[in-house]
VODREN-745205 format. One line per 2 residues: number of its first residue (from 1); their letters; for each residue x, y, z of C-alpha. Coordinates in steps of 0.02 Angstrom, whole numbers, m for minus. Example, Ala and Ser with C-alpha at 12.3 -4.5 7.8 and 13.67 -1.06 7.14 Angstrom:
% VODREN-745205
1	as	615/m225/390 | 684/m53/357
//
This chain:
% VODREN-745205
1	ma	m120/39/m280 | m301/73/m310
3	gr	m309/m85/m402 | m416/m117/m569
5	ap	m416/m326/m572 | m586/m397/m538
7	fs	m636/m501/m384 | m761/m634/m377
9	en	m908/m675/m288 | m814/m746/m175
11	ea	m677/m585/m133 | m813/m485/m129
13	ta	m869/m543/51 | m821/m486/204
15	ip	m651/m511/280 | m671/m592/444
17	rc	m572/m492/558 | m546/m373/478
19	fl	m596/m198/457 | m581/m41/335
21	ln	m593/137/368 | m763/239/270
23	ak	m829/399/233 | m827/441/433
25	ds	m677/406/466 | m730/245/580
27	we	m699/60/557 | m843/m77/466
29	pa	m800/m239/409 | m679/m211/249
31	kn	m735/m309/98 | m694/m264/m91
33	pl	m651/m143/m161 | m559/m88/m20
35	ni	m510/90/m114 | m687/121/m112
37	ys	m696/255/26 | m521/344/m40
39	ti	m550/519/m41 | m456/561/m193
41	rk	m494/414/m298 | m584/421/m477
43	ga	m759/331/m510 | m830/232/m412
45	gm	m857/100/m545 | m661/72/m553
47	qk	m614/41/m395 | m585/m142/m395
49	ln	m456/m300/m344 | m291/m218/m236
51	pg	m178/m310/m158 | m234/m264/26
53	ys	m356/m387/15 | m225/m555/22
55	fs	m116/m414/92 | m230/m445/236
57	le	m265/m650/220 | m108/m676/220
59	ml	m83/m563/391 | m209/m622/494
61	kk	m169/m821/455 | m21/m788/536
63	hk	m84/m678/660 | m246/m778/725
65	di	m274/m688/889 | m271/m495/808
67	ll	m392/m376/716 | m345/m296/570
69	gl	m366/m107/507 | m355/m54/327
71	vv	m319/150/296 | m338/123/91
73	na	m329/320/6 | m273/282/m156
75	kg	m284/342/m352 | m199/292/m481
77	gt	m127/351/m616 | m48/480/m496
79	ki	149/545/m508 | 258/517/m354
81	eq	272/710/m364 | 57/744/m316
83	wk	111/648/m168 | 250/744/m90
85	kd	219/832/92 | 80/977/73
87	tr	m11/903/m82 | m180/864/m69
89	fy	m155/679/m82 | m11/677/54
91	ke	m130/774/177 | m275/686/159
93	av	m179/515/195 | m98/595/348
95	rr	m266/625/409 | m358/476/360
97	aq	m193/392/442 | m209/519/619
99	ea	m384/466/618 | m349/263/620
101	qk	m238/297/772 | m356/366/883
103	sg	m425/201/899 | m267/46/847
105	tl	m70/58/813 | m3/102/656
107	kg	108/m35/597 | 149/16/435
109	il	130/70/240 | 126/2/82
111	wh	166/95/m80 | 114/33/m242
113	qg	154/192/m398 | 271/213/m535
115	es	201/184/m702 | 175/364/m721
117	nn	340/428/m679 | 404/304/m808
119	gn	442/428/m940 | 538/554/m801
121	pd	586/418/m680 | 761/517/m625
123	gy	751/556/m436 | 630/443/m406
125	le	704/353/m264 | 748/526/m173
127	kl	590/583/m196 | 522/399/m116
129	kd	652/427/9 | 569/616/53
131	li	399/540/60 | 453/430/187
133	ts	530/527/299 | 376/643/282
135	lr	264/507/347 | 371/457/490
137	kd	395/638/557 | 192/667/523
139	lg	130/502/601 | 236/512/740
141	ip	338/340/705 | 536/342/668
143	nl	553/189/615 | 386/162/523
145	pf	412/2/404 | 357/28/233
147	ia	369/m81/95 | 346/m34/m109
149	gq	315/m143/m247 | 372/m144/m415
151	vn	266/m88/m563 | 243/m168/m721
153	ka	404/m189/m843 | 461/18/m802
155	pk	658/m37/m767 | 733/124/m695
157	in	587/115/m609 | 612/m30/m531
159	eq	792/m16/m499 | 775/118/m377
161	ia	632/32/m294 | 730/m108/m259
163	kl	869/8/m190 | 772/58/m69
165	pq	822/m68/81 | 1006/m20/69
167	tv	949/179/56 | 824/198/220
169	ph	796/81/367 | 656/m2/397
171	ta	603/m40/214 | 570/m192/108
173	fv	522/m177/m52 | 418/m332/m170
175	ss	484/m392/m351 | 369/m373/m488
177	kd	445/m513/m601 | 336/m632/m664
179	lk	208/m554/m628 | 56/m540/m759
181	tm	m53/m393/m805 | m207/m352/m901
183	dr	m158/m237/m1011 | 15/m107/m1014
185	wh	15/m57/m820 | m121/m160/m733
187	fd	m92/m318/m652 | m221/m458/m661
189	qe	m306/m541/m529 | m201/m691/m499
191	si	m41/m561/m485 | m113/m425/m385
193	ni	m149/m578/m250 | 20/m638/m274
195	ig	88/m468/m221 | m7/m436/m98
197	kq	56/m588/m23 | 251/m521/m46
199	ya	183/m398/61 | 141/m462/190
201	me	290/m592/180 | 401/m432/185
203	ml	258/m342/329 | 299/m482/465
205	tl	485/m497/421 | 502/m302/458
207	rl	405/m296/613 | 498/m459/681
209	ka	659/m362/646 | 585/m209/746
211	dn	503/m348/873 | 687/m435/900
213	kr	784/m245/925 | 681/m199/1065
//
């Protein structure tokens, strides 16, 4: 999710202990809009608040001794088919993640997409499974946590996203129930921040399960 919700003046300040992979594939203090350095994004003026902001705050609140790095490479309005292995979107996501791996440890992937597949939802879960398999292989982490978020009022897509944890190990999903939007698809500021916190809770749970199995 590139994010289209407005953010406040306070939300525009840098997040302490959080860093963003920039256009030079190096780290700088993370601040909104977090998708500004995406190599596939739409115009800069369209980049606003996405779940990465509240996700980061929640993760850092729970882990007071870590530094957090974000690799954000989204583009709004895309179909899952545009992200399959060997596409430009996929290659750029993997390339930038691999650059981040040179100086950090990749801990998980957040995925929020599905609106553009609402008109043709058949096979969405299988395509998502294939994407996860490819990402884990190319990034060299077989059990890399992957969390998918549900979209607004797209039951046939959301039903498949909800089945992900029972279908693919080390995955989770974030519900869109009771969330509000600014238009047909884009969640408002409050809902975006709720989603981000839910992503953090699911990520913390997946990481705890992984640590307990070591």
